[in-house]
Every structure is written in structure tokens, then in C-alpha cells.
Predicted model as a PDB file, atoms N, CA, C, CB and O in Angstrom, pLDDT in the B-factor column:
MODEL        1                                                                  
ATOM      1  N   SER A   1       1.177  -1.119  -0.225  1.00 45.00           N  
ATOM      2  CA  SER A   1      -0.085   0.105   0.108  1.00 45.00           C  
ATOM      3  C   SER A   1       0.834   1.145  -0.270  1.00 45.00           C  
ATOM      4  CB  SER A   1      -0.828   0.337   1.922  1.00 45.00           C  
ATOM      5  O   SER A   1       2.000   0.771  -0.391  1.00 45.00           O  
ATOM      6  N   ASP A   2       0.571   2.471  -0.506  1.00 45.00           N  
ATOM      7  CA  ASP A   2       1.099   3.678  -0.200  1.00 45.00           C  
ATOM      8  C   ASP A   2       0.869   4.576   0.852  1.00 45.00           C  
ATOM      9  CB  ASP A   2       0.943   4.243  -1.033  1.00 45.00           C  
ATOM     10  O   ASP A   2       1.089   5.782   0.744  1.00 45.00           O  
ATOM     11  N   GLY A   3       0.476   4.087   1.772  1.00 42.00           N  
ATOM     12  CA  GLY A   3       0.246   4.797   3.082  1.00 42.00           C  
ATOM     13  C   GLY A   3      -0.924   5.356   3.173  1.00 42.00           C  
ATOM     14  O   GLY A   3      -1.067   6.227   4.031  1.00 42.00           O  
ATOM     15  N   VAL A   4      -1.952   5.023   2.383  1.00 39.00           N  
ATOM     16  CA  VAL A   4      -3.382   6.070   2.414  1.00 39.00           C  
ATOM     17  C   VAL A   4      -4.200   5.050   2.768  1.00 39.00           C  
ATOM     18  CB  VAL A   4      -3.988   6.935   0.890  1.00 39.00           C  
ATOM     19  O   VAL A   4      -4.237   3.965   2.188  1.00 39.00           O  
ATOM     20  N   LYS A   5      -5.097   5.478   4.048  1.00 45.00           N  
ATOM     21  CA  LYS A   5      -5.752   4.646   5.019  1.00 45.00           C  
ATOM     22  C   LYS A   5      -7.203   4.980   4.612  1.00 45.00           C  
ATOM     23  CB  LYS A   5      -5.349   4.969   6.622  1.00 45.00           C  
ATOM     24  O   LYS A   5      -7.614   6.140   4.589  1.00 45.00           O  
ATOM     25  N   ILE A   6      -8.129   3.667   4.218  1.00 46.00           N  
ATOM     26  CA  ILE A   6      -9.239   4.173   3.763  1.00 46.00           C  
ATOM     27  C   ILE A   6      -9.820   3.701   4.897  1.00 46.00           C  
ATOM     28  CB  ILE A   6      -9.765   3.828   2.415  1.00 46.00           C  
ATOM     29  O   ILE A   6      -9.560   2.615   5.415  1.00 46.00           O  
ATOM     30  N   MET A   7     -10.895   4.801   5.432  1.00 48.00           N  
ATOM     31  CA  MET A   7     -11.861   4.596   6.420  1.00 48.00           C  
ATOM     32  C   MET A   7     -12.924   4.115   6.248  1.00 48.00           C  
ATOM     33  CB  MET A   7     -12.133   5.449   6.931  1.00 48.00           C  
ATOM     34  O   MET A   7     -13.456   4.789   5.366  1.00 48.00           O  
ATOM     35  N   THR A   8     -13.753   3.131   6.643  1.00 58.00           N  
ATOM     36  CA  THR A   8     -15.016   2.503   6.055  1.00 58.00           C  
ATOM     37  C   THR A   8     -15.751   2.946   7.283  1.00 58.00           C  
ATOM     38  CB  THR A   8     -15.040   0.752   5.652  1.00 58.00           C  
ATOM     39  O   THR A   8     -15.284   2.569   8.358  1.00 58.00           O  
ATOM     40  N   VAL A   9     -17.065   3.851   7.289  1.00 82.00           N  
ATOM     41  CA  VAL A   9     -17.761   4.175   8.243  1.00 82.00           C  
ATOM     42  C   VAL A   9     -18.855   2.979   8.704  1.00 82.00           C  
ATOM     43  CB  VAL A   9     -18.318   5.427   7.844  1.00 82.00           C  
ATOM     44  O   VAL A   9     -19.348   2.209   7.879  1.00 82.00           O  
ATOM     45  N   ALA A  10     -19.123   2.941   9.968  1.00 85.00           N  
ATOM     46  CA  ALA A  10     -20.305   1.932  10.319  1.00 85.00           C  
ATOM     47  C   ALA A  10     -21.721   1.675   9.696  1.00 85.00           C  
ATOM     48  CB  ALA A  10     -20.630   2.217  11.509  1.00 85.00           C  
ATOM     49  O   ALA A  10     -22.300   0.589   9.653  1.00 85.00           O  
ATOM     50  N   HIS A  11     -22.100   2.700   9.293  1.00 85.00           N  
ATOM     51  CA  HIS A  11     -23.121   3.008   8.595  1.00 85.00           C  
ATOM     52  C   HIS A  11     -23.343   2.012   6.959  1.00 85.00           C  
ATOM     53  CB  HIS A  11     -22.882   4.606   8.452  1.00 85.00           C  
ATOM     54  O   HIS A  11     -24.272   1.418   6.413  1.00 85.00           O  
ATOM     55  N   ARG A  12     -21.845   2.296   6.655  1.00 88.00           N  
ATOM     56  CA  ARG A  12     -22.091   2.135   5.256  1.00 88.00           C  
ATOM     57  C   ARG A  12     -22.040   0.311   5.410  1.00 88.00           C  
ATOM     58  CB  ARG A  12     -20.757   3.050   4.112  1.00 88.00           C  
ATOM     59  O   ARG A  12     -22.786  -0.481   4.834  1.00 88.00           O  
ATOM     60  N   ILE A  13     -20.881  -0.017   6.401  1.00 89.00           N  
ATOM     61  CA  ILE A  13     -20.877  -1.527   6.449  1.00 89.00           C  
ATOM     62  C   ILE A  13     -22.492  -2.086   6.667  1.00 89.00           C  
ATOM     63  CB  ILE A  13     -19.826  -2.036   7.782  1.00 89.00           C  
ATOM     64  O   ILE A  13     -23.119  -2.859   5.941  1.00 89.00           O  
ATOM     65  N   ALA A  14     -22.869  -1.503   7.758  1.00 91.00           N  
ATOM     66  CA  ALA A  14     -24.544  -1.950   7.820  1.00 91.00           C  
ATOM     67  C   ALA A  14     -25.395  -2.082   6.496  1.00 91.00           C  
ATOM     68  CB  ALA A  14     -25.385  -0.808   8.662  1.00 91.00           C  
ATOM     69  O   ALA A  14     -26.199  -2.950   6.153  1.00 91.00           O  
ATOM     70  N   ALA A  15     -24.973  -0.985   5.892  1.00 93.00           N  
ATOM     71  CA  ALA A  15     -25.590  -0.890   4.597  1.00 93.00           C  
ATOM     72  C   ALA A  15     -25.190  -2.019   3.765  1.00 93.00           C  
ATOM     73  CB  ALA A  15     -25.259   0.375   3.928  1.00 93.00           C  
ATOM     74  O   ALA A  15     -26.086  -2.791   3.424  1.00 93.00           O  
ATOM     75  N   ARG A  16     -24.111  -2.224   3.417  1.00 94.00           N  
ATOM     76  CA  ARG A  16     -23.327  -3.550   2.936  1.00 94.00           C  
ATOM     77  C   ARG A  16     -23.843  -4.857   3.342  1.00 94.00           C  
ATOM     78  CB  ARG A  16     -21.924  -3.556   3.439  1.00 94.00           C  
ATOM     79  O   ARG A  16     -23.811  -5.811   2.566  1.00 94.00           O  
ATOM     80  N   ARG A  17     -24.329  -4.943   4.559  1.00 95.00           N  
ATOM     81  CA  ARG A  17     -24.656  -5.866   5.331  1.00 95.00           C  
ATOM     82  C   ARG A  17     -26.440  -6.065   4.352  1.00 95.00           C  
ATOM     83  CB  ARG A  17     -24.492  -5.294   7.220  1.00 95.00           C  
ATOM     84  O   ARG A  17     -26.571  -6.692   3.301  1.00 95.00           O  
ATOM     85  N   LYS A  18     -27.308  -5.501   4.933  1.00 96.00           N  
ATOM     86  CA  LYS A  18     -28.667  -5.174   4.142  1.00 96.00           C  
ATOM     87  C   LYS A  18     -28.959  -5.472   3.120  1.00 96.00           C  
ATOM     88  CB  LYS A  18     -28.948  -4.153   3.953  1.00 96.00           C  
ATOM     89  O   LYS A  18     -29.793  -6.340   2.865  1.00 96.00           O  
ATOM     90  N   TYR A  19     -28.081  -4.550   1.981  1.00 97.00           N  
ATOM     91  CA  TYR A  19     -28.334  -4.736   0.836  1.00 97.00           C  
ATOM     92  C   TYR A  19     -27.439  -6.046   0.279  1.00 97.00           C  
ATOM     93  CB  TYR A  19     -28.147  -3.454   0.197  1.00 97.00           C  
ATOM     94  O   TYR A  19     -27.560  -6.401  -0.894  1.00 97.00           O  
ATOM     95  N   GLU A  20     -26.584  -6.699   1.152  1.00 97.00           N  
ATOM     96  CA  GLU A  20     -25.859  -8.240   0.547  1.00 97.00           C  
ATOM     97  C   GLU A  20     -24.906  -7.663  -0.521  1.00 97.00           C  
ATOM     98  CB  GLU A  20     -27.125  -9.541  -0.320  1.00 97.00           C  
ATOM     99  O   GLU A  20     -24.544  -8.371  -1.460  1.00 97.00           O  
ATOM    100  N   ARG A  21     -24.502  -6.404  -0.389  1.00 96.00           N  
ATOM    101  CA  ARG A  21     -23.391  -6.630  -1.688  1.00 96.00           C  
ATOM    102  C   ARG A  21     -22.448  -5.205  -1.343  1.00 96.00           C  
ATOM    103  CB  ARG A  21     -24.303  -6.591  -3.659  1.00 96.00           C  
ATOM    104  O   ARG A  21     -22.612  -4.614  -0.276  1.00 96.00           O  
ATOM    105  N   ALA A  22     -21.631  -4.817  -2.186  1.00 93.00           N  
ATOM    106  CA  ALA A  22     -20.587  -3.552  -2.060  1.00 93.00           C  
ATOM    107  C   ALA A  22     -21.596  -2.635  -2.406  1.00 93.00           C  
ATOM    108  CB  ALA A  22     -19.126  -3.464  -3.104  1.00 93.00           C  
ATOM    109  O   ALA A  22     -22.555  -2.855  -3.146  1.00 93.00           O  
ATOM    110  N   ILE A  23     -21.216  -1.224  -1.612  1.00 93.00           N  
ATOM    111  CA  ILE A  23     -21.443   0.041  -1.543  1.00 93.00           C  
ATOM    112  C   ILE A  23     -20.951   0.934  -2.457  1.00 93.00           C  
ATOM    113  CB  ILE A  23     -21.129   0.379  -0.529  1.00 93.00           C  
ATOM    114  O   ILE A  23     -19.982   1.500  -1.952  1.00 93.00           O  
ATOM    115  N   ASP A  24     -21.158   1.303  -3.514  1.00 93.00           N  
ATOM    116  CA  ASP A  24     -20.724   2.450  -4.887  1.00 93.00           C  
ATOM    117  C   ASP A  24     -20.199   3.486  -4.185  1.00 93.00           C  
ATOM    118  CB  ASP A  24     -22.061   3.139  -5.957  1.00 93.00           C  
ATOM    119  O   ASP A  24     -20.863   3.962  -3.264  1.00 93.00           O  
ATOM    120  N   THR A  25     -18.678   4.106  -4.560  1.00 89.00           N  
ATOM    121  CA  THR A  25     -18.508   5.420  -3.911  1.00 89.00           C  
ATOM    122  C   THR A  25     -19.785   6.417  -3.988  1.00 89.00           C  
ATOM    123  CB  THR A  25     -17.284   6.102  -4.577  1.00 89.00           C  
ATOM    124  O   THR A  25     -20.174   7.080  -3.027  1.00 89.00           O  
ATOM    125  N   TYR A  26     -20.234   6.422  -4.963  1.00 91.00           N  
ATOM    126  CA  TYR A  26     -21.302   7.304  -5.714  1.00 91.00           C  
ATOM    127  C   TYR A  26     -22.970   7.147  -4.736  1.00 91.00           C  
ATOM    128  CB  TYR A  26     -21.441   6.551  -7.624  1.00 91.00           C  
ATOM    129  O   TYR A  26     -23.930   7.908  -4.857  1.00 91.00           O  
ATOM    130  N   GLU A  27     -22.882   6.054  -3.903  1.00 93.00           N  
ATOM    131  CA  GLU A  27     -24.016   5.804  -3.258  1.00 93.00           C  
ATOM    132  C   GLU A  27     -24.001   6.443  -1.716  1.00 93.00           C  
ATOM    133  CB  GLU A  27     -24.204   4.292  -3.306  1.00 93.00           C  
ATOM    134  O   GLU A  27     -22.990   6.369  -1.018  1.00 93.00           O  
ATOM    135  N   PHE A  28     -25.061   6.988  -1.325  1.00 91.00           N  
ATOM    136  CA  PHE A  28     -25.169   7.499  -0.375  1.00 91.00           C  
ATOM    137  C   PHE A  28     -25.823   6.575   0.909  1.00 91.00           C  
ATOM    138  CB  PHE A  28     -25.772   8.571  -0.784  1.00 91.00           C  
ATOM    139  O   PHE A  28     -26.727   5.914   0.399  1.00 91.00           O  
ATOM    140  N   VAL A  29     -25.771   6.394   1.748  1.00 91.00           N  
ATOM    141  CA  VAL A  29     -26.267   5.910   2.858  1.00 91.00           C  
ATOM    142  C   VAL A  29     -27.202   7.194   3.860  1.00 91.00           C  
ATOM    143  CB  VAL A  29     -24.928   5.256   3.583  1.00 91.00           C  
ATOM    144  O   VAL A  29     -26.852   8.008   4.715  1.00 91.00           O  
ATOM    145  N   ILE A  30     -28.534   6.836   3.209  1.00 91.00           N  
ATOM    146  CA  ILE A  30     -29.735   7.618   4.127  1.00 91.00           C  
ATOM    147  C   ILE A  30     -30.534   7.012   5.323  1.00 91.00           C  
ATOM    148  CB  ILE A  30     -30.855   7.982   3.214  1.00 91.00           C  
ATOM    149  O   ILE A  30     -31.131   5.938   5.246  1.00 91.00           O  
ATOM    150  N   HIS A  31     -30.483   7.894   6.565  1.00 89.00           N  
ATOM    151  CA  HIS A  31     -30.712   7.650   7.970  1.00 89.00           C  
ATOM    152  C   HIS A  31     -31.991   8.448   7.735  1.00 89.00           C  
ATOM    153  CB  HIS A  31     -29.530   8.159   9.184  1.00 89.00           C  
ATOM    154  O   HIS A  31     -32.091   9.675   7.692  1.00 89.00           O  
ATOM    155  N   ASN A  32     -33.373   7.134   7.527  1.00 87.00           N  
ATOM    156  CA  ASN A  32     -34.542   7.505   7.670  1.00 87.00           C  
ATOM    157  C   ASN A  32     -34.899   8.083   9.559  1.00 87.00           C  
ATOM    158  CB  ASN A  32     -35.373   6.146   7.046  1.00 87.00           C  
ATOM    159  O   ASN A  32     -35.859   8.783   9.880  1.00 87.00           O  
ATOM    160  N   CYS A  33     -34.091   7.673  10.290  1.00 86.00           N  
ATOM    161  CA  CYS A  33     -34.447   7.841  11.701  1.00 86.00           C  
ATOM    162  C   CYS A  33     -33.856   9.161  11.786  1.00 86.00           C  
ATOM    163  CB  CYS A  33     -33.892   6.720  12.788  1.00 86.00           C  
ATOM    164  O   CYS A  33     -34.155   9.877  12.741  1.00 86.00           O  
ATOM    165  N   GLY A  34     -32.999   9.590  10.839  1.00 81.00           N  
ATOM    166  CA  GLY A  34     -32.499  11.230  11.022  1.00 81.00           C  
ATOM    167  C   GLY A  34     -31.327  11.193  12.283  1.00 81.00           C  
ATOM    168  O   GLY A  34     -30.848  12.075  12.996  1.00 81.00           O  
ATOM    169  N   ASN A  35     -31.185  10.180  12.215  1.00 84.00           N  
ATOM    170  CA  ASN A  35     -29.376   9.646  13.355  1.00 84.00           C  
ATOM    171  C   ASN A  35     -28.405   9.815  12.537  1.00 84.00           C  
ATOM    172  CB  ASN A  35     -29.016   7.744  13.963  1.00 84.00           C  
ATOM    173  O   ASN A  35     -28.698   8.992  11.669  1.00 84.00           O  
ATOM    174  N   PRO A  36     -27.554  10.253  12.238  1.00 79.00           N  
ATOM    175  CA  PRO A  36     -26.348  10.106  11.481  1.00 79.00           C  
ATOM    176  C   PRO A  36     -25.450   8.971  12.428  1.00 79.00           C  
ATOM    177  CB  PRO A  36     -25.567  11.699  11.260  1.00 79.00           C  
ATOM    178  O   PRO A  36     -24.496   8.602  11.744  1.00 79.00           O  
ATOM    179  N   ALA A  37     -25.448   8.580  13.217  1.00 79.00           N  
ATOM    180  CA  ALA A  37     -24.715   7.364  13.900  1.00 79.00           C  
ATOM    181  C   ALA A  37     -25.317   6.616  14.044  1.00 79.00           C  
ATOM    182  CB  ALA A  37     -24.168   7.380  14.956  1.00 79.00           C  
ATOM    183  O   ALA A  37     -24.863   5.697  14.725  1.00 79.00           O  
ATOM    184  N   CYS A  38     -26.894   6.471  13.455  1.00 84.00           N  
ATOM    185  CA  CYS A  38     -27.632   5.308  13.797  1.00 84.00           C  
ATOM    186  C   CYS A  38     -26.963   3.907  12.251  1.00 84.00           C  
ATOM    187  CB  CYS A  38     -29.739   5.937  13.770  1.00 84.00           C  
ATOM    188  O   CYS A  38     -26.907   4.049  11.030  1.00 84.00           O  
ATOM    189  N   VAL A  39     -26.602   2.744  13.137  1.00 87.00           N  
ATOM    190  CA  VAL A  39     -26.277   1.629  12.232  1.00 87.00           C  
ATOM    191  C   VAL A  39     -27.862   0.701  11.941  1.00 87.00           C  
ATOM    192  CB  VAL A  39     -24.936   0.606  13.082  1.00 87.00           C  
ATOM    193  O   VAL A  39     -28.023   0.525  10.733  1.00 87.00           O  
ATOM    194  N   ASN A  40     -28.642   0.296  12.532  1.00 92.00           N  
ATOM    195  CA  ASN A  40     -29.721  -0.052  12.401  1.00 92.00           C  
ATOM    196  C   ASN A  40     -29.858  -0.394  10.935  1.00 92.00           C  
ATOM    197  CB  ASN A  40     -30.532   0.845  12.932  1.00 92.00           C  
ATOM    198  O   ASN A  40     -29.687   0.569  10.188  1.00 92.00           O  
ATOM    199  N   PRO A  41     -30.129  -1.551  10.358  1.00 92.00           N  
ATOM    200  CA  PRO A  41     -30.233  -1.580   9.140  1.00 92.00           C  
ATOM    201  C   PRO A  41     -31.523  -1.412   8.479  1.00 92.00           C  
ATOM    202  CB  PRO A  41     -29.724  -2.564   8.837  1.00 92.00           C  
ATOM    203  O   PRO A  41     -31.673  -1.230   7.270  1.00 92.00           O  
ATOM    204  N   ASP A  42     -32.788  -1.514   9.688  1.00 94.00           N  
ATOM    205  CA  ASP A  42     -34.184  -1.016   9.332  1.00 94.00           C  
ATOM    206  C   ASP A  42     -34.303   0.694   9.368  1.00 94.00           C  
ATOM    207  CB  ASP A  42     -35.278  -1.711  10.466  1.00 94.00           C  
ATOM    208  O   ASP A  42     -35.430   1.189   9.350  1.00 94.00           O  
ATOM    209  N   HIS A  43     -33.279   1.438   9.413  1.00 93.00           N  
ATOM    210  CA  HIS A  43     -33.376   2.798   9.344  1.00 93.00           C  
ATOM    211  C   HIS A  43     -32.756   3.427   8.419  1.00 93.00           C  
ATOM    212  CB  HIS A  43     -33.058   3.308  10.333  1.00 93.00           C  
ATOM    213  O   HIS A  43     -32.740   4.655   8.328  1.00 93.00           O  
ATOM    214  N   ILE A  44     -31.950   2.308   7.321  1.00 92.00           N  
ATOM    215  CA  ILE A  44     -31.418   3.496   6.723  1.00 92.00           C  
ATOM    216  C   ILE A  44     -31.685   2.490   5.303  1.00 92.00           C  
ATOM    217  CB  ILE A  44     -29.639   4.182   7.279  1.00 92.00           C  
ATOM    218  O   ILE A  44     -32.219   1.381   5.283  1.00 92.00           O  
ATOM    219  N   GLU A  45     -31.062   3.364   4.018  1.00 94.00           N  
ATOM    220  CA  GLU A  45     -31.471   2.666   2.803  1.00 94.00           C  
ATOM    221  C   GLU A  45     -30.341   3.796   1.924  1.00 94.00           C  
ATOM    222  CB  GLU A  45     -33.471   2.667   2.398  1.00 94.00           C  
ATOM    223  O   GLU A  45     -29.804   4.836   2.303  1.00 94.00           O  
ATOM    224  N   LEU A  46     -30.286   3.094   0.681  1.00 95.00           N  
ATOM    225  CA  LEU A  46     -29.391   3.823  -0.324  1.00 95.00           C  
ATOM    226  C   LEU A  46     -29.803   4.505  -1.375  1.00 95.00           C  
ATOM    227  CB  LEU A  46     -28.614   3.078  -0.856  1.00 95.00           C  
ATOM    228  O   LEU A  46     -30.700   4.060  -2.091  1.00 95.00           O  
ATOM    229  N   GLY A  47     -29.129   5.826  -1.643  1.00 95.00           N  
ATOM    230  CA  GLY A  47     -29.660   6.745  -2.528  1.00 95.00           C  
ATOM    231  C   GLY A  47     -28.491   7.718  -3.451  1.00 95.00           C  
ATOM    232  O   GLY A  47     -27.353   7.272  -3.301  1.00 95.00           O  
ATOM    233  N   ASP A  48     -28.535   8.509  -4.038  1.00 95.00           N  
ATOM    234  CA  ASP A  48     -27.928   9.488  -4.518  1.00 95.00           C  
ATOM    235  C   ASP A  48     -27.964  10.867  -4.094  1.00 95.00           C  
ATOM    236  CB  ASP A  48     -28.191   9.438  -5.527  1.00 95.00           C  
ATOM    237  O   ASP A  48     -28.819  11.230  -3.286  1.00 95.00           O  
ATOM    238  N   GLY A  49     -27.212  11.576  -4.513  1.00 93.00           N  
ATOM    239  CA  GLY A  49     -26.834  13.068  -3.887  1.00 93.00           C  
ATOM    240  C   GLY A  49     -28.631  13.596  -4.291  1.00 93.00           C  
ATOM    241  O   GLY A  49     -28.954  14.499  -3.519  1.00 93.00           O  
ATOM    242  N   ARG A  50     -29.505  13.314  -5.050  1.00 96.00           N  
ATOM    243  CA  ARG A  50     -30.234  14.141  -4.944  1.00 96.00           C  
ATOM    244  C   ARG A  50     -31.541  13.668  -4.020  1.00 96.00           C  
ATOM    245  CB  ARG A  50     -30.416  14.555  -6.214  1.00 96.00           C  
ATOM    246  O   ARG A  50     -32.475  14.394  -3.681  1.00 96.00           O  
ATOM    247  N   ASP A  51     -31.322  11.970  -3.640  1.00 95.00           N  
ATOM    248  CA  ASP A  51     -32.190  11.825  -3.041  1.00 95.00           C  
ATOM    249  C   ASP A  51     -31.950  11.905  -1.234  1.00 95.00           C  
ATOM    250  CB  ASP A  51     -32.632  10.701  -3.658  1.00 95.00           C  
ATOM    251  O   ASP A  51     -32.789  11.923  -0.333  1.00 95.00           O  
ATOM    252  N   VAL A  52     -30.605  11.937  -1.192  1.00 91.00           N  
ATOM    253  CA  VAL A  52     -30.269  12.951   0.341  1.00 91.00           C  
ATOM    254  C   VAL A  52     -30.974  14.081   0.384  1.00 91.00           C  
ATOM    255  CB  VAL A  52     -28.714  13.555   0.551  1.00 91.00           C  
ATOM    256  O   VAL A  52     -31.604  14.334   1.411  1.00 91.00           O  
ATOM    257  N   GLN A  53     -31.003  15.070  -0.843  1.00 94.00           N  
ATOM    258  CA  GLN A  53     -31.311  16.455  -0.898  1.00 94.00           C  
ATOM    259  C   GLN A  53     -32.659  15.943  -0.582  1.00 94.00           C  
ATOM    260  CB  GLN A  53     -30.995  17.420  -2.279  1.00 94.00           C  
ATOM    261  O   GLN A  53     -32.809  16.051   0.635  1.00 94.00           O  
ATOM    262  N   LEU A  54     -33.737  15.417  -1.153  1.00 94.00           N  
ATOM    263  CA  LEU A  54     -34.858  15.410  -0.976  1.00 94.00           C  
ATOM    264  C   LEU A  54     -35.270  15.169  -0.040  1.00 94.00           C  
ATOM    265  CB  LEU A  54     -35.292  14.968  -1.537  1.00 94.00           C  
ATOM    266  O   LEU A  54     -36.271  15.756   0.372  1.00 94.00           O  
ATOM    267  N   HIS A  55     -34.530  14.013   0.797  1.00 91.00           N  
ATOM    268  CA  HIS A  55     -34.900  13.301   2.176  1.00 91.00           C  
ATOM    269  C   HIS A  55     -35.051  14.210   3.027  1.00 91.00           C  
ATOM    270  CB  HIS A  55     -33.946  12.343   2.757  1.00 91.00           C  
ATOM    271  O   HIS A  55     -36.102  14.344   3.654  1.00 91.00           O  
ATOM    272  N   ARG A  56     -33.648  15.247   3.230  1.00 90.00           N  
ATOM    273  CA  ARG A  56     -33.521  16.421   4.041  1.00 90.00           C  
ATOM    274  C   ARG A  56     -34.252  17.239   4.197  1.00 90.00           C  
ATOM    275  CB  ARG A  56     -32.773  17.002   3.857  1.00 90.00           C  
ATOM    276  O   ARG A  56     -34.629  17.724   5.264  1.00 90.00           O  
ATOM    277  N   TYR A  57     -34.739  17.666   2.472  1.00 93.00           N  
ATOM    278  CA  TYR A  57     -36.162  18.657   2.691  1.00 93.00           C  
ATOM    279  C   TYR A  57     -37.252  18.390   3.105  1.00 93.00           C  
ATOM    280  CB  TYR A  57     -36.653  19.161   1.740  1.00 93.00           C  
ATOM    281  O   TYR A  57     -38.085  19.250   3.388  1.00 93.00           O  
ATOM    282  N   ARG A  58     -37.476  16.864   3.234  1.00 91.00           N  
ATOM    283  CA  ARG A  58     -38.593  16.256   3.259  1.00 91.00           C  
ATOM    284  C   ARG A  58     -38.490  16.755   5.035  1.00 91.00           C  
ATOM    285  CB  ARG A  58     -38.646  14.483   2.600  1.00 91.00           C  
ATOM    286  O   ARG A  58     -39.115  17.708   5.501  1.00 91.00           O  
ATOM    287  N   ARG A  59     -37.787  16.078   5.627  1.00 87.00           N  
ATOM    288  CA  ARG A  59     -37.405  16.611   7.233  1.00 87.00           C  
ATOM    289  C   ARG A  59     -37.545  17.396   7.650  1.00 87.00           C  
ATOM    290  CB  ARG A  59     -36.506  16.712   7.702  1.00 87.00           C  
ATOM    291  O   ARG A  59     -38.232  17.513   8.664  1.00 87.00           O  
ATOM    292  N   GLN A  60     -37.017  18.228   7.124  1.00 89.00           N  
ATOM    293  CA  GLN A  60     -37.330  19.969   7.342  1.00 89.00           C  
ATOM    294  C   GLN A  60     -38.628  20.203   7.511  1.00 89.00           C  
ATOM    295  CB  GLN A  60     -36.949  20.965   6.101  1.00 89.00           C  
ATOM    296  O   GLN A  60     -39.101  20.754   8.505  1.00 89.00           O  
ATOM    297  N   GLN A  61     -39.362  19.729   6.393  1.00 90.00           N  
ATOM    298  CA  GLN A  61     -40.941  20.201   6.076  1.00 90.00           C  
ATOM    299  C   GLN A  61     -41.468  19.576   7.496  1.00 90.00           C  
ATOM    300  CB  GLN A  61     -41.827  19.401   4.407  1.00 90.00           C  
ATOM    301  O   GLN A  61     -42.288  20.299   8.062  1.00 90.00           O  
ATOM    302  N   LYS A  62     -41.197  18.574   8.048  1.00 86.00           N  
ATOM    303  CA  LYS A  62     -42.009  17.937   8.772  1.00 86.00           C  
ATOM    304  C   LYS A  62     -41.599  18.561  10.340  1.00 86.00           C  
ATOM    305  CB  LYS A  62     -41.847  16.323   8.478  1.00 86.00           C  
ATOM    306  O   LYS A  62     -42.462  18.619  11.216  1.00 86.00           O  
ATOM    307  N   GLN A  63     -40.245  18.998  10.570  1.00 85.00           N  
ATOM    308  CA  GLN A  63     -39.755  19.636  11.469  1.00 85.00           C  
ATOM    309  C   GLN A  63     -40.696  21.240  11.304  1.00 85.00           C  
ATOM    310  CB  GLN A  63     -38.064  19.577  11.262  1.00 85.00           C  
ATOM    311  O   GLN A  63     -40.868  21.934  12.306  1.00 85.00           O  
ATOM    312  N   ALA A  64     -41.073  21.537  10.350  1.00 86.00           N  
ATOM    313  CA  ALA A  64     -41.212  22.953  10.139  1.00 86.00           C  
ATOM    314  C   ALA A  64     -43.094  23.024  11.053  1.00 86.00           C  
ATOM    315  CB  ALA A  64     -41.036  23.414   7.978  1.00 86.00           C  
ATOM    316  O   ALA A  64     -43.545  24.012  11.633  1.00 86.00           O  
ATOM    317  N   LYS A  65     -43.761  21.746  10.892  1.00 76.00           N  
ATOM    318  CA  LYS A  65     -44.734  22.078  11.389  1.00 76.00           C  
ATOM    319  C   LYS A  65     -45.183  21.411  12.434  1.00 76.00           C  
ATOM    320  CB  LYS A  65     -45.440  22.164  10.641  1.00 76.00           C  
ATOM    321  O   LYS A  65     -46.230  21.754  12.983  1.00 76.00           O  
TER     322      LYS A  65                                                      
ENDMDL                                                                          
END                                                                             
């Protein structure tokens, strides 16, 4: 190795187990519970950047009510 360390975040590991496949670098783990530290597979789904923005917008709309 060239000394570069790659850190795998726990929620990406949880997503990999849930979907039983590798998670591509362009895929985001979306936390339906709103807790970024959550690793519960029932609380996460995969999406792209647009999905993340849409999820964030919807969560903010709920909180504003």
C-alpha cells in the first residue's frame, strides 16, 4: 500500500450487510431516523445525492409543522 488509509464508516458496513453487496462510492446511506450515527439496517436506505437532498427537505418540512 502507498500509506493511504481508507476508513469505512459503520453505517456503510450496515448498508452493505442489508443489501448484501458492495456499496458504490457514489451511493449515499440515508438515515430515515434522522440519526447519522445510527447503524440499524431498518433505518437506512441507499440513494444518490438527489435522494439525500430530497430526504433532507422532507425532514425539514416535517419539523417546521
